[in-house]
Biopython code that builds the backbone (N, CA, C, O; Angstrom):
import numpy as np
from Bio.PDB.StructureBuilder import StructureBuilder

atoms = [
    (1, "MET", "N", (-75.962, -59.835, -16.379)),
    (1, "MET", "CA", (-75.797, -58.933, -17.703)),
    (1, "MET", "C", (-74.291, -58.740, -18.154)),
    (1, "MET", "O", (-73.734, -58.013, -17.332)),
    (2, "ASP", "N", (-73.518, -59.096, -19.071)),
    (2, "ASP", "CA", (-72.833, -58.492, -18.949)),
    (2, "ASP", "C", (-72.006, -58.000, -20.225)),
    (2, "ASP", "O", (-70.882, -57.503, -20.294)),
    (3, "THR", "N", (-73.010, -58.329, -21.277)),
    (3, "THR", "CA", (-72.859, -57.678, -22.411)),
    (3, "THR", "C", (-73.816, -56.344, -22.934)),
    (3, "THR", "O", (-74.889, -56.153, -22.362)),
    (4, "LEU", "N", (-73.426, -55.529, -23.927)),
    (4, "LEU", "CA", (-74.311, -54.642, -24.512)),
    (4, "LEU", "C", (-74.419, -55.263, -25.731)),
    (4, "LEU", "O", (-73.436, -55.989, -25.874)),
    (5, "LEU", "N", (-74.966, -55.302, -26.432)),
    (5, "LEU", "CA", (-75.524, -55.369, -28.050)),
    (5, "LEU", "C", (-76.647, -54.717, -28.496)),
    (5, "LEU", "O", (-77.822, -54.694, -28.128)),
    (6, "VAL", "N", (-75.761, -53.979, -29.728)),
    (6, "VAL", "CA", (-76.391, -52.664, -29.980)),
    (6, "VAL", "C", (-76.556, -52.645, -30.915)),
    (6, "VAL", "O", (-75.519, -52.559, -31.574)),
    (7, "LEU", "N", (-78.014, -52.708, -31.824)),
    (7, "LEU", "CA", (-78.394, -52.708, -33.151)),
    (7, "LEU", "C", (-79.088, -50.923, -33.961)),
    (7, "LEU", "O", (-79.894, -50.095, -33.536)),
    (8, "ASN", "N", (-78.072, -51.026, -35.525)),
    (8, "ASN", "CA", (-78.881, -49.887, -35.724)),
    (8, "ASN", "C", (-79.897, -50.633, -37.091)),
    (8, "ASN", "O", (-79.399, -51.272, -38.018)),
    (9, "VAL", "N", (-81.104, -50.412, -36.955)),
    (9, "VAL", "CA", (-81.886, -50.694, -38.281)),
    (9, "VAL", "C", (-82.673, -49.641, -39.031)),
    (9, "VAL", "O", (-82.843, -48.624, -38.358)),
    (10, "ASP", "N", (-83.223, -49.609, -40.301)),
    (10, "ASP", "CA", (-83.791, -49.074, -41.081)),
    (10, "ASP", "C", (-85.083, -48.538, -40.251)),
    (10, "ASP", "O", (-85.802, -49.362, -39.684)),
    (11, "PRO", "N", (-85.249, -47.729, -40.213)),
    (11, "PRO", "CA", (-86.587, -47.859, -38.870)),
    (11, "PRO", "C", (-87.981, -48.614, -39.783)),
    (11, "PRO", "O", (-89.138, -48.515, -39.374)),
    (12, "ARG", "N", (-87.589, -49.386, -41.110)),
    (12, "ARG", "CA", (-88.914, -49.479, -41.548)),
    (12, "ARG", "C", (-88.927, -50.958, -41.273)),
    (12, "ARG", "O", (-89.844, -51.663, -41.694)),
    (13, "LEU", "N", (-87.637, -51.575, -40.372)),
    (13, "LEU", "CA", (-87.653, -52.778, -39.507)),
    (13, "LEU", "C", (-87.710, -52.811, -37.981)),
    (13, "LEU", "O", (-87.331, -53.839, -37.419)),
    (14, "GLU", "N", (-88.214, -51.628, -37.157)),
    (14, "GLU", "CA", (-88.287, -51.148, -35.982)),
    (14, "GLU", "C", (-89.226, -52.960, -35.571)),
    (14, "GLU", "O", (-88.866, -53.996, -35.012)),
    (15, "GLU", "N", (-90.484, -52.491, -36.217)),
    (15, "GLU", "CA", (-91.468, -53.633, -35.650)),
    (15, "GLU", "C", (-91.228, -54.784, -35.872)),
    (15, "GLU", "O", (-91.747, -55.566, -35.075)),
    (16, "GLU", "N", (-90.454, -55.339, -36.893)),
    (16, "GLU", "CA", (-89.899, -56.563, -36.754)),
    (16, "GLU", "C", (-88.657, -57.071, -35.949)),
    (16, "GLU", "O", (-88.480, -58.230, -35.571)),
    (17, "LEU", "N", (-87.993, -56.215, -35.792)),
    (17, "LEU", "CA", (-86.741, -56.744, -34.848)),
    (17, "LEU", "C", (-87.654, -56.554, -33.940)),
    (17, "LEU", "O", (-88.166, -57.654, -33.737)),
    (18, "ILE", "N", (-88.150, -55.741, -33.266)),
    (18, "ILE", "CA", (-88.977, -55.994, -31.478)),
    (18, "ILE", "C", (-89.615, -56.723, -31.376)),
    (18, "ILE", "O", (-89.597, -57.102, -30.205)),
    (19, "ASP", "N", (-90.565, -57.477, -32.198)),
    (19, "ASP", "CA", (-91.003, -58.855, -32.028)),
    (19, "ASP", "C", (-89.818, -59.836, -32.359)),
    (19, "ASP", "O", (-89.647, -60.743, -31.544)),
    (20, "PHE", "N", (-89.111, -59.786, -33.274)),
    (20, "PHE", "CA", (-88.332, -61.068, -33.074)),
    (20, "PHE", "C", (-87.567, -60.613, -31.530)),
    (20, "PHE", "O", (-88.019, -61.090, -30.489)),
    (21, "LEU", "N", (-86.692, -59.908, -31.511)),
    (21, "LEU", "CA", (-86.162, -60.019, -29.857)),
    (21, "LEU", "C", (-87.480, -60.074, -28.578)),
    (21, "LEU", "O", (-87.235, -60.157, -27.375)),
    (22, "LEU", "N", (-88.468, -60.027, -29.002)),
    (22, "LEU", "CA", (-89.255, -60.224, -27.553)),
    (22, "LEU", "C", (-89.392, -61.642, -27.968)),
    (22, "LEU", "O", (-90.398, -61.878, -27.299)),
    (23, "ARG", "N", (-89.186, -62.551, -28.454)),
    (23, "ARG", "CA", (-89.275, -63.812, -28.551)),
    (23, "ARG", "C", (-88.291, -64.798, -28.465)),
    (23, "ARG", "O", (-88.387, -66.018, -28.598)),
    (24, "GLN", "N", (-86.845, -63.725, -28.102)),
    (24, "GLN", "CA", (-85.387, -64.617, -27.549)),
    (24, "GLN", "C", (-85.544, -65.228, -26.514)),
    (24, "GLN", "O", (-86.333, -64.728, -25.713)),
    (25, "ASP", "N", (-85.038, -66.190, -26.239)),
    (25, "ASP", "CA", (-84.785, -66.349, -24.709)),
    (25, "ASP", "C", (-83.693, -65.846, -24.158)),
    (25, "ASP", "O", (-83.585, -66.064, -22.951)),
    (26, "GLY", "N", (-82.796, -65.202, -24.699)),
    (26, "GLY", "CA", (-81.903, -64.658, -24.126)),
    (26, "GLY", "C", (-81.872, -62.810, -23.699)),
    (26, "GLY", "O", (-80.912, -62.189, -23.241)),
    (27, "VAL", "N", (-83.364, -62.232, -24.065)),
    (27, "VAL", "CA", (-83.196, -61.029, -24.252)),
    (27, "VAL", "C", (-85.016, -60.961, -23.424)),
    (27, "VAL", "O", (-86.054, -61.495, -23.813)),
    (28, "THR", "N", (-84.712, -59.929, -21.995)),
    (28, "THR", "CA", (-85.142, -59.887, -21.425)),
    (28, "THR", "C", (-85.890, -58.252, -21.302)),
    (28, "THR", "O", (-86.935, -57.878, -20.769)),
    (29, "GLY", "N", (-85.026, -57.668, -21.911)),
    (29, "GLY", "CA", (-85.710, -56.258, -22.394)),
    (29, "GLY", "C", (-84.729, -55.548, -22.793)),
    (29, "GLY", "O", (-83.608, -55.919, -22.445)),
    (30, "PHE", "N", (-84.859, -54.329, -23.634)),
    (30, "PHE", "CA", (-84.621, -53.478, -24.480)),
    (30, "PHE", "C", (-84.691, -52.338, -24.295)),
    (30, "PHE", "O", (-85.673, -51.951, -23.662)),
    (31, "THR", "N", (-83.729, -51.369, -24.748)),
    (31, "THR", "CA", (-84.191, -50.015, -24.904)),
    (31, "THR", "C", (-84.150, -49.546, -26.386)),
    (31, "THR", "O", (-83.136, -49.832, -27.022)),
    (32, "ALA", "N", (-85.241, -48.790, -27.064)),
    (32, "ALA", "CA", (-85.061, -48.458, -28.251)),
    (32, "ALA", "C", (-85.432, -46.863, -28.612)),
    (32, "ALA", "O", (-86.392, -46.250, -28.144)),
    (33, "GLN", "N", (-84.555, -46.399, -29.450)),
    (33, "GLN", "CA", (-84.565, -45.050, -29.987)),
    (33, "GLN", "C", (-84.365, -44.505, -31.737)),
    (33, "GLN", "O", (-84.120, -45.046, -32.815)),
    (34, "VAL", "N", (-84.532, -43.658, -31.426)),
    (34, "VAL", "CA", (-84.389, -43.133, -32.952)),
    (34, "VAL", "C", (-83.240, -42.132, -32.799)),
    (34, "VAL", "O", (-83.170, -41.064, -32.191)),
    (35, "VAL", "N", (-82.178, -42.960, -33.700)),
    (35, "VAL", "CA", (-80.884, -41.900, -33.863)),
    (35, "VAL", "C", (-80.730, -41.539, -35.544)),
    (35, "VAL", "O", (-81.735, -41.407, -36.241)),
    (36, "TYR", "N", (-79.204, -41.384, -36.153)),
    (36, "TYR", "CA", (-79.171, -40.684, -36.938)),
    (36, "TYR", "C", (-78.153, -40.886, -37.309)),
    (36, "TYR", "O", (-77.266, -40.287, -36.700)),
    (37, "GLY", "N", (-77.736, -41.767, -38.421)),
    (37, "GLY", "CA", (-76.342, -42.529, -38.849)),
    (37, "GLY", "C", (-75.656, -41.176, -39.797)),
    (37, "GLY", "O", (-76.230, -40.340, -40.495)),
    (38, "HIS", "N", (-74.323, -41.352, -39.512)),
    (38, "HIS", "CA", (-73.459, -40.242, -40.296)),
    (38, "HIS", "C", (-72.530, -41.526, -40.782)),
    (38, "HIS", "O", (-72.053, -42.531, -40.255)),
    (39, "GLY", "N", (-72.550, -40.907, -42.101)),
    (39, "GLY", "CA", (-70.984, -41.894, -43.003)),
    (39, "GLY", "C", (-70.890, -42.237, -44.192)),
    (39, "GLY", "O", (-71.510, -41.446, -44.903)),
    (40, "PRO", "N", (-70.136, -43.499, -45.075)),
    (40, "PRO", "CA", (-70.484, -43.565, -46.533)),
    (40, "PRO", "C", (-71.896, -43.208, -46.848)),
    (40, "PRO", "O", (-72.907, -43.194, -46.146)),
    (41, "GLY", "N", (-71.711, -42.963, -47.933)),
    (41, "GLY", "CA", (-73.313, -42.450, -48.175)),
    (41, "GLY", "C", (-73.500, -43.467, -49.564)),
    (41, "GLY", "O", (-73.930, -42.987, -50.613)),
    (42, "GLY", "N", (-73.197, -44.650, -49.471)),
    (42, "GLY", "CA", (-73.409, -45.898, -49.987)),
    (42, "GLY", "C", (-74.689, -46.328, -50.261)),
    (42, "GLY", "O", (-75.076, -46.580, -51.402)),
    (43, "HIS", "N", (-75.532, -46.447, -49.021)),
    (43, "HIS", "CA", (-76.836, -46.603, -48.561)),
    (43, "HIS", "C", (-78.047, -45.672, -48.894)),
    (43, "HIS", "O", (-79.240, -45.797, -49.171)),
    (44, "MET", "N", (-77.157, -44.705, -48.731)),
    (44, "MET", "CA", (-78.230, -43.300, -48.633)),
    (44, "MET", "C", (-79.006, -43.096, -49.414)),
    (44, "MET", "O", (-78.838, -43.767, -50.432)),
    (45, "THR", "N", (-80.149, -42.196, -49.433)),
    (45, "THR", "CA", (-80.667, -41.742, -50.878)),
    (45, "THR", "C", (-80.468, -40.674, -50.744)),
    (45, "THR", "O", (-80.134, -40.194, -49.661)),
    (46, "LEU", "N", (-80.648, -39.886, -52.012)),
    (46, "LEU", "CA", (-80.094, -38.631, -52.157)),
    (46, "LEU", "C", (-80.653, -37.452, -51.098)),
    (46, "LEU", "O", (-79.842, -36.613, -50.705)),
    (47, "ALA", "N", (-81.602, -37.414, -50.786)),
    (47, "ALA", "CA", (-81.974, -36.593, -50.291)),
    (47, "ALA", "C", (-80.981, -36.453, -48.721)),
    (47, "ALA", "O", (-80.615, -35.463, -48.086)),
    (48, "GLU", "N", (-80.756, -38.150, -48.468)),
    (48, "GLU", "CA", (-80.011, -38.279, -46.944)),
    (48, "GLU", "C", (-78.846, -38.166, -47.474)),
    (48, "GLU", "O", (-78.308, -38.667, -46.487)),
    (49, "GLN", "N", (-77.963, -37.950, -48.166)),
    (49, "GLN", "CA", (-76.581, -37.797, -48.777)),
    (49, "GLN", "C", (-76.537, -36.309, -48.532)),
    (49, "GLN", "O", (-75.528, -35.779, -48.067)),
    (50, "VAL", "N", (-77.592, -35.655, -48.832)),
    (50, "VAL", "CA", (-77.450, -33.868, -48.765)),
    (50, "VAL", "C", (-77.413, -33.292, -47.417)),
    (50, "VAL", "O", (-76.724, -32.388, -46.944)),
    (51, "ALA", "N", (-78.390, -34.095, -46.882)),
    (51, "ALA", "CA", (-78.390, -33.748, -45.367)),
    (51, "ALA", "C", (-77.150, -34.629, -44.532)),
    (51, "ALA", "O", (-77.064, -34.594, -43.305)),
    (52, "GLY", "N", (-76.620, -35.076, -45.026)),
    (52, "GLY", "CA", (-75.682, -35.684, -44.576)),
    (52, "GLY", "C", (-75.874, -36.574, -43.275)),
    (52, "GLY", "O", (-75.157, -36.609, -42.275)),
    (53, "ARG", "N", (-76.818, -37.152, -43.502)),
    (53, "ARG", "CA", (-77.411, -38.313, -42.128)),
    (53, "ARG", "C", (-78.772, -39.375, -42.452)),
    (53, "ARG", "O", (-79.721, -39.143, -43.201)),
    (54, "ARG", "N", (-78.600, -40.184, -41.904)),
    (54, "ARG", "CA", (-79.579, -41.253, -42.359)),
    (54, "ARG", "C", (-80.535, -41.555, -40.913)),
    (54, "ARG", "O", (-80.097, -41.703, -39.772)),
    (55, "LYS", "N", (-81.968, -41.593, -41.365)),
    (55, "LYS", "CA", (-82.481, -41.675, -39.681)),
    (55, "LYS", "C", (-82.195, -43.427, -39.841)),
    (55, "LYS", "O", (-82.014, -44.168, -40.808)),
    (56, "ARG", "N", (-82.274, -43.654, -38.140)),
    (56, "ARG", "CA", (-82.008, -45.378, -38.111)),
    (56, "ARG", "C", (-82.892, -45.407, -36.380)),
    (56, "ARG", "O", (-83.200, -44.588, -35.513)),
    (57, "VAL", "N", (-82.998, -46.721, -36.590)),
    (57, "VAL", "CA", (-83.707, -46.990, -34.722)),
    (57, "VAL", "C", (-82.426, -48.039, -34.681)),
    (57, "VAL", "O", (-82.017, -49.040, -35.270)),
    (58, "GLN", "N", (-81.953, -46.880, -33.271)),
    (58, "GLN", "CA", (-80.901, -48.113, -32.112)),
    (58, "GLN", "C", (-81.659, -48.719, -31.029)),
    (58, "GLN", "O", (-82.443, -48.189, -30.242)),
    (59, "VAL", "N", (-81.242, -50.052, -31.145)),
    (59, "VAL", "CA", (-81.463, -51.027, -29.997)),
    (59, "VAL", "C", (-80.336, -51.404, -29.271)),
    (59, "VAL", "O", (-79.190, -51.711, -29.602)),
    (60, "GLN", "N", (-81.035, -51.292, -27.991)),
    (60, "GLN", "CA", (-79.877, -51.414, -27.084)),
    (60, "GLN", "C", (-80.031, -52.748, -26.016)),
    (60, "GLN", "O", (-80.675, -52.760, -24.967)),
    (61, "VAL", "N", (-79.459, -53.551, -26.447)),
    (61, "VAL", "CA", (-79.766, -54.917, -25.345)),
    (61, "VAL", "C", (-78.683, -55.891, -24.391)),
    (61, "VAL", "O", (-77.783, -56.697, -24.626)),
    (62, "LEU", "N", (-79.284, -55.355, -23.288)),
    (62, "LEU", "CA", (-78.073, -55.651, -21.716)),
    (62, "LEU", "C", (-78.328, -57.341, -21.852)),
    (62, "LEU", "O", (-79.333, -58.051, -21.795)),
    (63, "MET", "N", (-77.314, -57.518, -21.997)),
    (63, "MET", "CA", (-77.978, -59.817, -22.101)),
    (63, "MET", "C", (-76.408, -60.315, -22.165)),
    (63, "MET", "O", (-75.505, -59.519, -22.420)),
    (64, "GLN", "N", (-76.167, -61.764, -21.898)),
    (64, "GLN", "CA", (-75.186, -62.539, -21.244)),
    (64, "GLN", "C", (-74.996, -62.464, -22.818)),
    (64, "GLN", "O", (-75.818, -62.251, -23.710)),
    (65, "ALA", "N", (-73.508, -62.735, -22.858)),
    (65, "ALA", "CA", (-72.428, -62.673, -23.547)),
    (65, "ALA", "C", (-72.762, -64.041, -24.714)),
    (65, "ALA", "O", (-72.836, -64.013, -25.942)),
    (66, "ALA", "N", (-72.907, -65.131, -23.789)),
    (66, "ALA", "CA", (-73.106, -66.457, -24.090)),
    (66, "ALA", "C", (-74.391, -66.405, -25.360)),
    (66, "ALA", "O", (-74.400, -66.988, -26.444)),
    (67, "ASP", "N", (-75.316, -65.579, -24.823)),
    (67, "ASP", "CA", (-76.663, -65.553, -25.741)),
    (67, "ASP", "C", (-76.944, -64.609, -27.316)),
    (67, "ASP", "O", (-77.819, -64.667, -28.181)),
    (68, "VAL", "N", (-75.735, -63.783, -27.126)),
    (68, "VAL", "CA", (-75.461, -62.865, -28.299)),
    (68, "VAL", "C", (-75.545, -63.746, -29.884)),
    (68, "VAL", "O", (-76.066, -63.176, -30.843)),
    (69, "ARG", "N", (-75.110, -64.839, -29.991)),
    (69, "ARG", "CA", (-74.892, -65.346, -31.090)),
    (69, "ARG", "C", (-76.174, -65.886, -31.540)),
    (69, "ARG", "O", (-76.292, -66.008, -32.760)),
    (70, "ALA", "N", (-77.300, -66.284, -30.700)),
    (70, "ALA", "CA", (-78.688, -67.054, -31.114)),
    (70, "ALA", "C", (-78.990, -65.759, -31.848)),
    (70, "ALA", "O", (-79.178, -65.878, -33.059)),
    (71, "VAL", "N", (-79.089, -64.226, -31.188)),
    (71, "VAL", "CA", (-79.403, -63.134, -31.786)),
    (71, "VAL", "C", (-78.887, -62.824, -32.735)),
    (71, "VAL", "O", (-79.719, -62.597, -33.613)),
    (72, "LEU", "N", (-77.778, -62.667, -33.086)),
    (72, "LEU", "CA", (-76.976, -62.328, -34.211)),
    (72, "LEU", "C", (-77.506, -63.404, -35.600)),
    (72, "LEU", "O", (-77.876, -63.097, -36.734)),
    (73, "ASP", "N", (-77.354, -64.708, -34.955)),
    (73, "ASP", "CA", (-78.027, -65.458, -36.306)),
    (73, "ASP", "C", (-79.222, -65.561, -36.411)),
    (73, "ASP", "O", (-79.475, -66.457, -37.217)),
    (74, "GLY", "N", (-80.069, -65.124, -36.028)),
    (74, "GLY", "CA", (-81.344, -64.967, -36.431)),
    (74, "GLY", "C", (-82.057, -63.523, -36.896)),
    (74, "GLY", "O", (-83.262, -63.371, -37.096)),
    (75, "LEU", "N", (-80.982, -62.470, -37.022)),
    (75, "LEU", "CA", (-81.171, -61.375, -37.362)),
    (75, "LEU", "C", (-81.245, -61.398, -39.328)),
    (75, "LEU", "O", (-82.163, -60.833, -39.923)),
    (76, "PRO", "N", (-80.401, -61.958, -39.874)),
    (76, "PRO", "CA", (-81.182, -61.598, -41.316)),
    (76, "PRO", "C", (-82.521, -62.367, -41.583)),
    (76, "PRO", "O", (-82.862, -62.486, -42.760)),
    (77, "GLY", "N", (-83.513, -63.036, -40.345)),
    (77, "GLY", "CA", (-84.637, -63.225, -40.845)),
    (77, "GLY", "C", (-85.728, -62.214, -40.620)),
    (77, "GLY", "O", (-86.912, -62.289, -40.949)),
    (78, "VAL", "N", (-84.980, -61.092, -39.884)),
    (78, "VAL", "CA", (-85.815, -59.747, -39.679)),
    (78, "VAL", "C", (-85.693, -58.858, -41.144)),
    (78, "VAL", "O", (-86.616, -58.293, -41.730)),
    (79, "GLY", "N", (-83.861, -58.940, -41.643)),
    (79, "GLY", "CA", (-84.197, -58.031, -42.409)),
    (79, "GLY", "C", (-82.512, -57.706, -42.519)),
    (79, "GLY", "O", (-81.715, -57.948, -41.613)),
    (80, "ARG", "N", (-82.210, -57.179, -43.675)),
    (80, "ARG", "CA", (-80.665, -56.434, -43.828)),
    (80, "ARG", "C", (-80.304, -55.118, -44.054)),
    (80, "ARG", "O", (-81.210, -54.328, -44.319)),
    (81, "ASP", "N", (-79.348, -54.787, -44.011)),
    (81, "ASP", "CA", (-78.691, -53.645, -43.619)),
    (81, "ASP", "C", (-79.085, -52.974, -41.924)),
    (81, "ASP", "O", (-79.792, -52.061, -41.497)),
    (82, "ILE", "N", (-77.904, -54.331, -41.142)),
    (82, "ILE", "CA", (-78.442, -54.325, -39.919)),
    (82, "ILE", "C", (-76.719, -53.827, -39.436)),
    (82, "ILE", "O", (-75.863, -54.505, -40.004)),
    (83, "VAL", "N", (-76.417, -53.218, -38.898)),
    (83, "VAL", "CA", (-75.469, -53.178, -38.027)),
    (83, "VAL", "C", (-75.920, -53.042, -36.790)),
    (83, "VAL", "O", (-76.985, -52.674, -36.294)),
    (84, "TRP", "N", (-74.260, -53.641, -36.137)),
    (84, "TRP", "CA", (-74.570, -54.179, -34.434)),
    (84, "TRP", "C", (-72.772, -54.060, -34.364)),
    (84, "TRP", "O", (-71.775, -53.965, -35.079)),
    (85, "TRP", "N", (-73.162, -54.132, -33.138)),
    (85, "TRP", "CA", (-71.584, -54.219, -32.006)),
    (85, "TRP", "C", (-71.809, -54.714, -31.097)),
    (85, "TRP", "O", (-72.996, -54.908, -30.835)),
    (86, "GLN", "N", (-70.776, -55.161, -30.174)),
    (86, "GLN", "CA", (-71.348, -55.802, -28.806)),
    (86, "GLN", "C", (-69.980, -55.016, -27.690)),
    (86, "GLN", "O", (-68.757, -54.946, -27.805)),
    (87, "GLN", "N", (-70.841, -54.595, -26.781)),
    (87, "GLN", "CA", (-69.549, -53.986, -25.653)),
    (87, "GLN", "C", (-69.679, -54.792, -23.994)),
    (87, "GLN", "O", (-70.646, -55.036, -23.272)),
    (88, "PRO", "N", (-68.664, -54.957, -23.903)),
    (88, "PRO", "CA", (-68.680, -55.704, -22.286)),
    (88, "PRO", "C", (-69.136, -54.709, -21.137)),
    (88, "PRO", "O", (-68.568, -53.622, -21.031)),
    (89, "VAL", "N", (-70.110, -55.060, -20.319)),
    (89, "VAL", "CA", (-70.631, -54.502, -19.189)),
    (89, "VAL", "C", (-69.906, -54.522, -18.063)),
    (89, "VAL", "O", (-69.627, -55.653, -17.665)),
    (90, "SER", "N", (-69.534, -53.665, -17.459)),
    (90, "SER", "CA", (-68.640, -54.030, -16.370)),
    (90, "SER", "C", (-69.340, -54.162, -15.167)),
    (90, "SER", "O", (-69.025, -54.802, -14.164)),
    (91, "ALA", "N", (-70.507, -53.355, -15.428)),
    (91, "ALA", "CA", (-71.504, -53.486, -13.615)),
    (91, "ALA", "C", (-72.892, -52.849, -14.491)),
    (91, "ALA", "O", (-72.580, -52.127, -15.438)),
    (92, "SER", "N", (-74.468, -53.065, -14.244)),
    (92, "SER", "CA", (-75.357, -52.806, -14.191)),
    (92, "SER", "C", (-76.399, -53.109, -13.116)),
    (92, "SER", "O", (-76.039, -53.983, -12.327)),
    (93, "GLY", "N", (-77.477, -52.645, -12.929)),
    (93, "GLY", "CA", (-78.283, -52.580, -11.729)),
    (93, "GLY", "C", (-79.861, -51.866, -12.064)),
    (93, "GLY", "O", (-80.273, -51.421, -13.135)),
    (94, "ARG", "N", (-80.479, -51.934, -10.873)),
    (94, "ARG", "CA", (-81.387, -51.523, -11.314)),
    (94, "ARG", "C", (-82.043, -50.667, -9.731)),
    (94, "ARG", "O", (-81.971, -51.298, -8.677)),
    (95, "ILE", "N", (-82.578, -49.400, -9.739)),
    (95, "ILE", "CA", (-82.850, -48.349, -8.758)),
    (95, "ILE", "C", (-84.170, -48.629, -8.519)),
    (95, "ILE", "O", (-84.834, -48.078, -9.397)),
    (96, "ASP", "N", (-84.909, -49.264, -7.693)),
    (96, "ASP", "CA", (-86.440, -49.256, -7.504)),
    (96, "ASP", "C", (-86.690, -47.990, -6.726)),
    (96, "ASP", "O", (-87.837, -47.680, -6.404)),
]
sb = StructureBuilder()
sb.init_structure("model")
sb.init_model(0)
sb.init_chain("A")
sb.init_seg("    ")
for serial, (resi, resn, name, xyz) in enumerate(atoms, 1):
    if name == "N":
        sb.init_residue(resn, " ", resi, " ")
    sb.init_atom(name, np.array(xyz, "f"), 0.0, 1.0, " ", f" {name:<3s}", serial, name[0])
structure = sb.get_structure()
C-alpha cells in the first residue's frame, strides 16, 4: 500500500460511497469519520456560512497508486461535490 486516497463528501453520500468502495477490487478497507470543512462559501447553506464550517464525511483509503484512477473514475456514480486528494505513503503496517 503506497498511497492514501482521501475523499471528503456530503454526509448524505456516506452510505452510497461506502457501498461503492466495498465493491472496488483495489480497496481492502478504509476509515470514515465526520469532519468539518472550512473554505469558500459557494456551496454552503446560509447557516453553514454563518457558522463558518460545513459538515462532511472524510474517508481515508490506504491502497496501491495503480488502483486510484479506477476509484476516481467511479465516483461520479456516487454523487457530486466530492473533494479528493492523494498522498504518497512511505510505510504502513499493522501491529496485532
